[in-house]
N, C-alpha and C positions, 0 to 999 in steps of 0.2 A: 550472475543474476540474469534471468531470462524472463521477459514479459510474455505471458501466454495469451492474455487478452485484456482488453479494456472495455468496460461496459458502463452504461448509464443506468443507475438503479440496481437493485431496489433501494428506495429512499427510507428504509427502516432497517434497523438491526436490533434484535432483541437478545439480551444476555442477562441471565440471573434476574429476571423480572424487571429489567430496565430497558426502555425503548430509546435507542439512539437514532436521531434524525438529523438531516443536514440543516445548516443555518438558513434563515429566511432568505429567499431569492437564489438559493443554490440547490443543487441536487448532489447525491452521492455519485461520484465517478469512481468506480472500482477498478483497481489495477490488480489482476491476478498474475502472480509470478512464482517462480522457483528460485530459491537462493541456495547455492551450493558452496560448501566449504571443501575445497579440494586438497587442503593441507593435511598434515599428519597431527595437527594440534587443534584443540577447540578454539573458536574465535568468537569474540564479542561483535555484535552487530547492533547498531542504533537506528531504529526507524525514524527517529527525529532528524537524522541526517538526510532524509528523503524529501523531495518536493516535486511538484509539477509547475511548469511555467504558465504564466498568463501575461503575455507581453513581457514587460520588464520586471514584473513582480513574480513572487513564487508563492505557492500554496502548499502548506505542510499537511501531513495526514491527519484525519480526524480520528481514525481508529485503525487498528491492525488486528486481523483475525486469522485463525488457522483455516486453511483452504479445505474444509470438510463440510458435510451436510449438517453437522451439529455446530451451532454457534459457540465459538470459544475465542475470547479476546486474548491478545498477547500484550505483554508490557512493551514499552518503548525500546528497551534494551533486552536483548536475549543472547544466549550462548548457543552457537551452532557447533555440534560435535564434529570431530575430525571425520572427513570423508562422508559427510552427511548432506542430504538435500532436504529442504523444507518447503512446503507450499504455503503461501500467504495470500490473503485478500486484503488489500490496502484501500481504505475508503478516504476520498478527499471531498470536502464540501466545495464543489466547483461551480462557478456561476453558470446558470442556465443559458443555453445558446452558444457558449464558448467551448472550445476544445484545446487541450494542451498540445505542444509540439514535441515535448520530451519529458522523460522521468529522470531525475538525478538523485543518486544516493551516494553521498560522499564524493569520491573521485569518479564513480561510475555514472556515465551519462548515456541514456538509451533513447534514440529518436523514436517518436511515436507517429505513425502514418495513419491518422484518423480521419 
């Protein structure tokens, strides 16, 4: 897993005529990343295992999208093919004015220098 960038906003995501917005008092903090399966077998990955820290609490993803110009939502669980790499945009409803120090997905923990 490689974090390519973290950005604040946009605070709206439209998919199939539904507008997704962050919770009141928060903004979408987007983590753009690449997830690689280096094994010879397909692997399951659960986005529900991911979170950002905010002090001692954690914040789970609000939505996961394919990293393309066209808005496509992904399920919480997905299968990554053998030797494949996928790009994802993960939105977190994160409190305004605060920034996380790390992204954690299962056993993978990536420091964020924001």
